[in-house]
A tleap script that builds the chain and sets N, CA, C and O, in Angstrom:
source leaprc.protein.ff14SB
mol = sequence {
  NMET LYS ASP PHE ILE LEU LEU MET HIE ALA
  ASP THR THR SER PRO GLU ARG ASP GLU ASP
  TRP GLU PRO TYR ILE GLY ARG LEU ILE GLU
  MET GLU SER PHE GLN GLY GLY SER SER ILE
  GLY GLN GLY GLN ALA PHE ARG LYS HIE GLY
  ASP ALA ALA ALA LEU THR ARG GLN LEU THR
  GLY TYR ILE LYS ILE GLN ALA GLU SER LEU
  GLU GLN ALA SER GLU VAL LEU LYS GLY ASN
  PRO THR TYR GLU ALA GLY GLY THR VAL GLU
  ILE ARG GLU LEU VAL VAL CSER
}
set mol.1.N position { -137.665 76.581 -106.016 }
set mol.1.CA position { -136.231 76.583 -105.847 }
set mol.1.C position { -135.881 77.155 -104.476 }
set mol.1.O position { -136.555 78.045 -103.958 }
set mol.2.N position { -134.824 76.626 -103.918 }
set mol.2.CA position { -134.329 77.092 -102.633 }
set mol.2.C position { -133.000 77.793 -102.848 }
set mol.2.O position { -132.299 77.533 -103.826 }
set mol.3.N position { -132.662 78.675 -101.933 }
set mol.3.CA position { -131.365 79.352 -101.975 }
set mol.3.C position { -130.396 78.630 -101.058 }
set mol.3.O position { -130.747 78.230 -99.948 }
set mol.4.N position { -129.160 78.468 -101.542 }
set mol.4.CA position { -128.087 77.835 -100.776 }
set mol.4.C position { -126.852 78.712 -100.861 }
set mol.4.O position { -126.678 79.471 -101.814 }
set mol.5.N position { -125.998 78.600 -99.857 }
set mol.5.CA position { -124.723 79.292 -99.873 }
set mol.5.C position { -123.617 78.252 -99.744 }
set mol.5.O position { -123.670 77.372 -98.884 }
set mol.6.N position { -122.630 78.365 -100.600 }
set mol.6.CA position { -121.447 77.512 -100.540 }
set mol.6.C position { -120.356 78.328 -99.858 }
set mol.6.O position { -120.016 79.415 -100.324 }
set mol.7.N position { -119.812 77.825 -98.774 }
set mol.7.CA position { -118.771 78.511 -98.015 }
set mol.7.C position { -117.454 77.782 -98.242 }
set mol.7.O position { -117.308 76.620 -97.863 }
set mol.8.N position { -116.501 78.463 -98.859 }
set mol.8.CA position { -115.205 77.866 -99.131 }
set mol.8.C position { -114.285 78.066 -97.937 }
set mol.8.O position { -114.158 79.175 -97.417 }
set mol.9.N position { -113.641 76.978 -97.505 }
set mol.9.CA position { -112.738 77.001 -96.356 }
set mol.9.C position { -111.288 77.058 -96.825 }
set mol.9.O position { -110.966 76.669 -97.947 }
set mol.10.N position { -110.429 77.546 -95.948 }
set mol.10.CA position { -108.996 77.696 -96.245 }
set mol.10.C position { -108.229 76.456 -95.808 }
set mol.10.O position { -107.288 76.553 -95.020 }
set mol.11.N position { -108.623 75.297 -96.313 }
set mol.11.CA position { -107.956 74.053 -95.886 }
set mol.11.C position { -107.610 73.140 -97.056 }
set mol.11.O position { -107.613 71.917 -96.915 }
set mol.12.N position { -107.315 73.729 -98.200 }
set mol.12.CA position { -106.987 72.906 -99.366 }
set mol.12.C position { -105.704 72.116 -99.131 }
set mol.12.O position { -104.797 72.573 -98.436 }
set mol.13.N position { -105.642 70.930 -99.717 }
set mol.13.CA position { -104.459 70.082 -99.577 }
set mol.13.C position { -103.476 70.290 -100.722 }
set mol.13.O position { -102.338 69.824 -100.658 }
set mol.14.N position { -103.910 70.988 -101.766 }
set mol.14.CA position { -103.018 71.396 -102.848 }
set mol.14.C position { -103.440 72.810 -103.263 }
set mol.14.O position { -104.563 73.219 -102.967 }
set mol.15.N position { -102.579 73.555 -103.933 }
set mol.15.CA position { -102.906 74.942 -104.285 }
set mol.15.C position { -104.110 75.037 -105.226 }
set mol.15.O position { -104.240 74.262 -106.173 }
set mol.16.N position { -104.985 76.006 -104.943 }
set mol.16.CA position { -106.082 76.312 -105.866 }
set mol.16.C position { -105.501 77.040 -107.072 }
set mol.16.O position { -104.500 77.749 -106.966 }
set mol.17.N position { -106.141 76.851 -108.211 }
set mol.17.CA position { -105.719 77.558 -109.418 }
set mol.17.C position { -106.728 78.672 -109.692 }
set mol.17.O position { -107.894 78.401 -109.981 }
set mol.18.N position { -106.277 79.928 -109.600 }
set mol.18.CA position { -107.158 81.078 -109.801 }
set mol.18.C position { -107.866 81.026 -111.148 }
set mol.18.O position { -109.019 81.441 -111.263 }
set mol.19.N position { -107.178 80.517 -112.168 }
set mol.19.CA position { -107.764 80.485 -113.509 }
set mol.19.C position { -108.934 79.499 -113.629 }
set mol.19.O position { -109.641 79.506 -114.637 }
set mol.20.N position { -109.145 78.654 -112.617 }
set mol.20.CA position { -110.264 77.704 -112.645 }
set mol.20.C position { -111.579 78.326 -112.198 }
set mol.20.O position { -112.640 77.748 -112.432 }
set mol.21.N position { -111.530 79.499 -111.556 }
set mol.21.CA position { -112.765 80.106 -111.056 }
set mol.21.C position { -113.678 80.595 -112.175 }
set mol.21.O position { -114.888 80.376 -112.116 }
set mol.22.N position { -113.132 81.246 -113.182 }
set mol.22.CA position { -113.976 81.798 -114.252 }
set mol.22.C position { -114.790 80.720 -114.969 }
set mol.22.O position { -115.996 80.902 -115.136 }
set mol.23.N position { -114.187 79.604 -115.403 }
set mol.23.CA position { -115.010 78.575 -116.051 }
set mol.23.C position { -116.016 77.930 -115.088 }
set mol.23.O position { -117.112 77.550 -115.499 }
set mol.24.N position { -115.646 77.807 -113.824 }
set mol.24.CA position { -116.574 77.225 -112.850 }
set mol.24.C position { -117.799 78.120 -112.667 }
set mol.24.O position { -118.933 77.643 -112.701 }
set mol.25.N position { -117.565 79.422 -112.472 }
set mol.25.CA position { -118.687 80.362 -112.325 }
set mol.25.C position { -119.506 80.392 -113.616 }
set mol.25.O position { -120.734 80.459 -113.573 }
set mol.26.N position { -118.829 80.343 -114.760 }
set mol.26.CA position { -119.538 80.304 -116.044 }
set mol.26.C position { -120.474 79.113 -116.148 }
set mol.26.O position { -121.585 79.228 -116.667 }
set mol.27.N position { -120.020 77.968 -115.651 }
set mol.27.CA position { -120.879 76.767 -115.677 }
set mol.27.C position { -122.096 76.958 -114.781 }
set mol.27.O position { -123.199 76.554 -115.148 }
set mol.28.N position { -121.912 77.570 -113.605 }
set mol.28.CA position { -123.050 77.831 -112.701 }
set mol.28.C position { -124.042 78.793 -113.345 }
set mol.28.O position { -125.253 78.647 -113.183 }
set mol.29.N position { -123.520 79.781 -114.080 }
set mol.29.CA position { -124.397 80.728 -114.780 }
set mol.29.C position { -125.181 79.997 -115.863 }
set mol.29.O position { -126.386 80.208 -115.997 }
set mol.30.N position { -124.515 79.140 -116.641 }
set mol.30.CA position { -125.194 78.364 -117.678 }
set mol.30.C position { -126.283 77.471 -117.088 }
set mol.30.O position { -127.324 77.262 -117.712 }
set mol.31.N position { -126.046 76.948 -115.895 }
set mol.31.CA position { -127.033 76.095 -115.219 }
set mol.31.C position { -128.177 76.911 -114.612 }
set mol.31.O position { -129.141 76.353 -114.088 }
set mol.32.N position { -128.056 78.240 -114.690 }
set mol.32.CA position { -129.031 79.174 -114.126 }
set mol.32.C position { -129.193 78.997 -112.616 }
set mol.32.O position { -130.284 79.184 -112.078 }
set mol.33.N position { -128.105 78.637 -111.940 }
set mol.33.CA position { -128.172 78.496 -110.492 }
set mol.33.C position { -127.383 79.581 -109.761 }
set mol.33.O position { -127.622 79.819 -108.577 }
set mol.34.N position { -126.443 80.245 -110.447 }
set mol.34.CA position { -125.576 81.248 -109.816 }
set mol.34.C position { -126.364 82.478 -109.416 }
set mol.34.O position { -127.100 83.045 -110.224 }
set mol.35.N position { -126.208 82.893 -108.152 }
set mol.35.CA position { -126.902 84.073 -107.630 }
set mol.35.C position { -125.938 85.130 -107.090 }
set mol.35.O position { -126.377 86.177 -106.612 }
set mol.36.N position { -124.640 84.872 -107.161 }
set mol.36.CA position { -123.656 85.834 -106.686 }
set mol.36.C position { -122.601 85.160 -105.832 }
set mol.36.O position { -122.690 83.967 -105.541 }
set mol.37.N position { -121.615 85.924 -105.439 }
set mol.37.CA position { -120.561 85.396 -104.599 }
set mol.37.C position { -119.399 86.345 -104.532 }
set mol.37.O position { -119.367 87.350 -105.241 }
set mol.38.N position { -118.434 86.031 -103.676 }
set mol.38.CA position { -117.285 86.893 -103.502 }
set mol.38.C position { -116.228 86.198 -102.664 }
set mol.38.O position { -116.517 85.250 -101.933 }
set mol.39.N position { -115.008 86.679 -102.778 }
set mol.39.CA position { -113.976 86.329 -101.814 }
set mol.39.C position { -114.331 87.046 -100.516 }
set mol.39.O position { -115.079 88.024 -100.523 }
set mol.40.N position { -113.795 86.558 -99.413 }
set mol.40.CA position { -114.039 87.197 -98.118 }
set mol.40.C position { -112.720 87.763 -97.617 }
set mol.40.O position { -111.739 87.033 -97.475 }
set mol.41.N position { -112.698 89.060 -97.349 }
set mol.41.CA position { -111.487 89.735 -96.898 }
set mol.41.C position { -111.422 89.852 -95.378 }
set mol.41.O position { -112.094 89.118 -94.653 }
set mol.42.N position { -110.608 90.779 -94.920 }
set mol.42.CA position { -110.429 91.024 -93.493 }
set mol.42.C position { -111.718 91.564 -92.879 }
set mol.42.O position { -112.558 92.129 -93.579 }
set mol.43.N position { -111.866 91.387 -91.578 }
set mol.43.CA position { -113.047 91.881 -90.893 }
set mol.43.C position { -112.853 91.886 -89.392 }
set mol.43.O position { -111.733 91.752 -88.899 }
set mol.44.N position { -113.937 92.040 -88.678 }
set mol.44.CA position { -113.898 92.066 -87.226 }
set mol.44.C position { -115.230 91.541 -86.708 }
set mol.44.O position { -116.269 91.755 -87.332 }
set mol.45.N position { -115.203 90.857 -85.572 }
set mol.45.CA position { -116.429 90.345 -84.943 }
set mol.45.C position { -116.901 91.337 -83.878 }
set mol.45.O position { -116.086 91.945 -83.183 }
set mol.46.N position { -118.208 91.495 -83.756 }
set mol.46.CA position { -118.795 92.445 -82.804 }
set mol.46.C position { -119.842 91.753 -81.947 }
set mol.46.O position { -120.467 90.778 -82.365 }
set mol.47.N position { -120.020 92.272 -80.746 }
set mol.47.CA position { -121.043 91.784 -79.837 }
set mol.47.C position { -121.475 92.964 -78.989 }
set mol.47.O position { -120.636 93.745 -78.540 }
set mol.48.N position { -122.773 93.106 -78.763 }
set mol.48.CA position { -123.291 94.255 -78.027 }
set mol.48.C position { -122.755 94.297 -76.602 }
set mol.48.O position { -122.344 95.355 -76.126 }
set mol.49.N position { -122.754 93.155 -75.915 }
set mol.49.CA position { -122.293 93.095 -74.523 }
set mol.49.C position { -121.242 92.005 -74.386 }
set mol.49.O position { -121.444 90.885 -74.856 }
set mol.50.N position { -120.141 92.316 -73.759 }
set mol.50.CA position { -119.092 91.327 -73.541 }
set mol.50.C position { -118.201 91.168 -74.753 }
set mol.50.O position { -118.345 91.864 -75.758 }
set mol.51.N position { -117.283 90.239 -74.632 }
set mol.51.CA position { -116.335 89.984 -75.709 }
set mol.51.C position { -116.980 89.155 -76.815 }
set mol.51.O position { -117.693 88.187 -76.550 }
set mol.52.N position { -116.717 89.549 -78.045 }
set mol.52.CA position { -117.216 88.801 -79.202 }
set mol.52.C position { -116.377 87.537 -79.386 }
set mol.52.O position { -115.222 87.474 -78.966 }
set mol.53.N position { -116.972 86.554 -80.010 }
set mol.53.CA position { -116.228 85.347 -80.370 }
set mol.53.C position { -115.120 85.737 -81.344 }
set mol.53.O position { -115.217 86.746 -82.042 }
set mol.54.N position { -114.087 84.937 -81.379 }
set mol.54.CA position { -112.979 85.210 -82.289 }
set mol.54.C position { -113.463 85.165 -83.739 }
set mol.54.O position { -114.305 84.343 -84.099 }
set mol.55.N position { -112.930 86.043 -84.546 }
set mol.55.CA position { -113.245 86.077 -85.965 }
set mol.55.C position { -112.676 84.820 -86.624 }
set mol.55.O position { -111.497 84.508 -86.453 }
set mol.56.N position { -113.505 84.105 -87.369 }
set mol.56.CA position { -113.008 82.917 -88.058 }
set mol.56.C position { -112.194 83.330 -89.276 }
set mol.56.O position { -112.634 84.155 -90.077 }
set mol.57.N position { -111.034 82.763 -89.407 }
set mol.57.CA position { -110.184 83.031 -90.564 }
set mol.57.C position { -110.231 81.847 -91.536 }
set mol.57.O position { -109.488 81.803 -92.517 }
set mol.58.N position { -111.102 80.907 -91.249 }
set mol.58.CA position { -111.215 79.686 -92.034 }
set mol.58.C position { -111.949 79.899 -93.358 }
set mol.58.O position { -111.700 79.169 -94.317 }
set mol.59.N position { -112.846 80.882 -93.429 }
set mol.59.CA position { -113.638 81.098 -94.631 }
set mol.59.C position { -112.915 82.028 -95.598 }
set mol.59.O position { -112.411 83.081 -95.207 }
set mol.60.N position { -112.871 81.625 -96.870 }
set mol.60.CA position { -112.180 82.421 -97.878 }
set mol.60.C position { -113.119 83.024 -98.919 }
set mol.60.O position { -112.729 83.941 -99.642 }
set mol.61.N position { -114.351 82.521 -99.005 }
set mol.61.CA position { -115.284 83.047 -99.988 }
set mol.61.C position { -116.614 82.328 -99.926 }
set mol.61.O position { -116.773 81.334 -99.217 }
set mol.62.N position { -117.574 82.855 -100.689 }
set mol.62.CA position { -118.896 82.234 -100.738 }
set mol.62.C position { -119.477 82.359 -102.139 }
set mol.62.O position { -119.097 83.235 -102.917 }
set mol.63.N position { -120.400 81.468 -102.436 }
set mol.63.CA position { -121.185 81.526 -103.667 }
set mol.63.C position { -122.627 81.236 -103.275 }
set mol.63.O position { -122.898 80.287 -102.539 }
set mol.64.N position { -123.539 82.042 -103.761 }
set mol.64.CA position { -124.966 81.814 -103.538 }
set mol.64.C position { -125.539 81.178 -104.800 }
set mol.64.O position { -125.319 81.663 -105.910 }
set mol.65.N position { -126.276 80.084 -104.614 }
set mol.65.CA position { -126.886 79.393 -105.751 }
set mol.65.C position { -128.352 79.088 -105.456 }
set mol.65.O position { -128.810 79.224 -104.321 }
set mol.66.N position { -129.066 78.683 -106.474 }
set mol.66.CA position { -130.419 78.157 -106.327 }
set mol.66.C position { -130.412 76.707 -106.762 }
set mol.66.O position { -129.777 76.341 -107.751 }
set mol.67.N position { -131.133 75.882 -106.003 }
set mol.67.CA position { -131.259 74.459 -106.318 }
set mol.67.C position { -132.553 73.952 -105.697 }
set mol.67.O position { -133.126 74.584 -104.810 }
set mol.68.N position { -132.995 72.813 -106.176 }
set mol.68.CA position { -134.233 72.215 -105.648 }
set mol.68.C position { -134.026 71.598 -104.260 }
set mol.68.O position { -134.947 71.573 -103.444 }
set mol.69.N position { -132.810 71.102 -104.000 }
set mol.69.CA position { -132.554 70.385 -102.747 }
set mol.69.C position { -131.069 70.477 -102.400 }
set mol.69.O position { -130.255 70.905 -103.218 }
set mol.70.N position { -130.730 70.075 -101.190 }
set mol.70.CA position { -129.333 70.017 -100.779 }
set mol.70.C position { -128.560 69.044 -101.670 }
set mol.70.O position { -127.411 69.298 -102.031 }
set mol.71.N position { -129.198 67.938 -102.015 }
set mol.71.CA position { -128.559 66.961 -102.904 }
set mol.71.C position { -128.215 67.592 -104.251 }
set mol.71.O position { -127.104 67.418 -104.753 }
set mol.72.N position { -129.155 68.319 -104.834 }
set mol.72.CA position { -128.899 68.983 -106.112 }
set mol.72.C position { -127.838 70.069 -105.942 }
set mol.72.O position { -126.997 70.251 -106.823 }
set mol.73.N position { -127.866 70.785 -104.831 }
set mol.73.CA position { -126.855 71.820 -104.583 }
set mol.73.C position { -125.454 71.207 -104.508 }
set mol.73.O position { -124.484 71.812 -104.964 }
set mol.74.N position { -125.353 70.018 -103.940 }
set mol.74.CA position { -124.034 69.382 -103.808 }
set mol.74.C position { -123.478 68.930 -105.160 }
set mol.74.O position { -122.278 68.688 -105.285 }
set mol.75.N position { -124.329 68.817 -106.157 }
set mol.75.CA position { -123.878 68.419 -107.484 }
set mol.75.C position { -123.013 69.492 -108.150 }
set mol.75.O position { -122.270 69.188 -109.083 }
set mol.76.N position { -123.100 70.744 -107.685 }
set mol.76.CA position { -122.302 71.814 -108.295 }
set mol.76.C position { -120.876 71.844 -107.743 }
set mol.76.O position { -120.075 72.683 -108.155 }
set mol.77.N position { -120.552 70.947 -106.824 }
set mol.77.CA position { -119.199 70.908 -106.279 }
set mol.77.C position { -118.163 70.505 -107.328 }
set mol.77.O position { -117.013 70.941 -107.268 }
set mol.78.N position { -118.567 69.679 -108.281 }
set mol.78.CA position { -117.623 69.255 -109.329 }
set mol.78.C position { -117.119 70.484 -110.075 }
set mol.78.O position { -117.901 71.260 -110.624 }
set mol.79.N position { -115.806 70.645 -110.084 }
set mol.79.CA position { -115.197 71.782 -110.743 }
set mol.79.C position { -114.931 72.968 -109.833 }
set mol.79.O position { -114.218 73.893 -110.223 }
set mol.80.N position { -115.492 72.962 -108.619 }
set mol.80.CA position { -115.235 74.060 -107.686 }
set mol.80.C position { -113.746 74.019 -107.323 }
set mol.80.O position { -113.275 73.004 -106.810 }
set mol.81.N position { -112.995 75.097 -107.576 }
set mol.81.CA position { -111.554 75.072 -107.355 }
set mol.81.C position { -111.128 74.717 -105.926 }
set mol.81.O position { -110.111 74.048 -105.740 }
set mol.82.N position { -111.874 75.147 -104.933 }
set mol.82.CA position { -111.544 74.791 -103.550 }
set mol.82.C position { -111.750 73.299 -103.336 }
set mol.82.O position { -110.884 72.617 -102.787 }
set mol.83.N position { -112.892 72.798 -103.766 }
set mol.83.CA position { -113.223 71.382 -103.622 }
set mol.83.C position { -112.226 70.506 -104.372 }
set mol.83.O position { -111.753 69.498 -103.846 }
set mol.84.N position { -111.911 70.901 -105.606 }
set mol.84.CA position { -110.994 70.120 -106.437 }
set mol.84.C position { -109.569 70.125 -105.888 }
set mol.84.O position { -108.794 69.211 -106.168 }
set mol.85.N position { -109.216 71.162 -105.098 }
set mol.85.CA position { -107.885 71.238 -104.493 }
set mol.85.C position { -107.852 70.548 -103.127 }
set mol.85.O position { -106.895 70.706 -102.370 }
set mol.86.N position { -108.902 69.782 -102.817 }
set mol.86.CA position { -108.938 69.028 -101.566 }
set mol.86.C position { -109.469 69.799 -100.383 }
set mol.86.O position { -109.368 69.338 -99.246 }
set mol.87.N position { -110.039 70.975 -100.631 }
set mol.87.CA position { -110.561 71.809 -99.549 }
set mol.87.C position { -112.014 71.519 -99.232 }
set mol.87.O position { -112.712 70.829 -99.975 }
set mol.88.N position { -112.447 72.062 -98.111 }
set mol.88.CA position { -113.828 71.912 -97.649 }
set mol.88.C position { -114.708 72.989 -98.263 }
set mol.88.O position { -114.336 74.162 -98.299 }
set mol.89.N position { -115.878 72.582 -98.746 }
set mol.89.CA position { -116.917 73.515 -99.170 }
set mol.89.C position { -118.169 73.144 -98.375 }
set mol.89.O position { -118.727 72.058 -98.531 }
set mol.90.N position { -118.582 74.054 -97.540 }
set mol.90.CA position { -119.759 73.862 -96.693 }
set mol.90.C position { -120.972 74.393 -97.453 }
set mol.90.O position { -120.926 75.497 -97.996 }
set mol.91.N position { -122.051 73.621 -97.496 }
set mol.91.CA position { -123.275 74.063 -98.175 }
set mol.91.C position { -124.351 74.224 -97.114 }
set mol.91.O position { -124.613 73.309 -96.333 }
set mol.92.N position { -124.972 75.398 -97.096 }
set mol.92.CA position { -126.039 75.682 -96.147 }
set mol.92.C position { -127.248 76.234 -96.898 }
set mol.92.O position { -127.112 77.034 -97.824 }
set mol.93.N position { -128.438 75.788 -96.477 }
set mol.93.CA position { -129.665 76.366 -97.041 }
set mol.93.C position { -129.907 77.702 -96.393 }
set mol.93.O position { -129.762 77.851 -95.180 }
set mol.94.N position { -130.279 78.683 -97.208 }
set mol.94.CA position { -130.661 80.009 -96.698 }
set mol.94.C position { -132.168 79.966 -96.458 }
set mol.94.O position { -132.960 79.950 -97.400 }
set mol.95.N position { -132.541 79.947 -95.208 }
set mol.95.CA position { -133.934 79.755 -94.818 }
set mol.95.C position { -134.681 81.074 -94.897 }
set mol.95.O position { -134.236 82.085 -94.355 }
set mol.96.N position { -135.814 81.058 -95.573 }
set mol.96.CA position { -136.677 82.224 -95.667 }
set mol.96.C position { -137.651 82.166 -94.500 }
set mol.96.O position { -138.371 81.183 -94.328 }
set mol.97.N position { -137.668 83.238 -93.692 }
set mol.97.CA position { -138.576 83.230 -92.529 }
set mol.97.C position { -139.837 83.998 -92.800 }
set mol.97.O position { -140.703 84.089 -91.930 }
savepdb mol mol.pdb
quit
């Protein structure tokens, strides 16, 4: 199994329904793929030398899952409140070095 992170963006075309998150996370738990997640709050970008890049305000939360492949990871999008509200969900593999 590989680890993936789903990054929810703040670009929904209709309002997300907060009450849809609990059943969605419950389904991921039942599938034994859920590894954690959270909303993303305020923050700041840092850089050792020079000015840091601007902090992205586009990301609203993340979910970590396990799946065999990117294709299988994309199958969990059904029911994701951000995705269902017309928003972007970015899926990235977490590479083990």
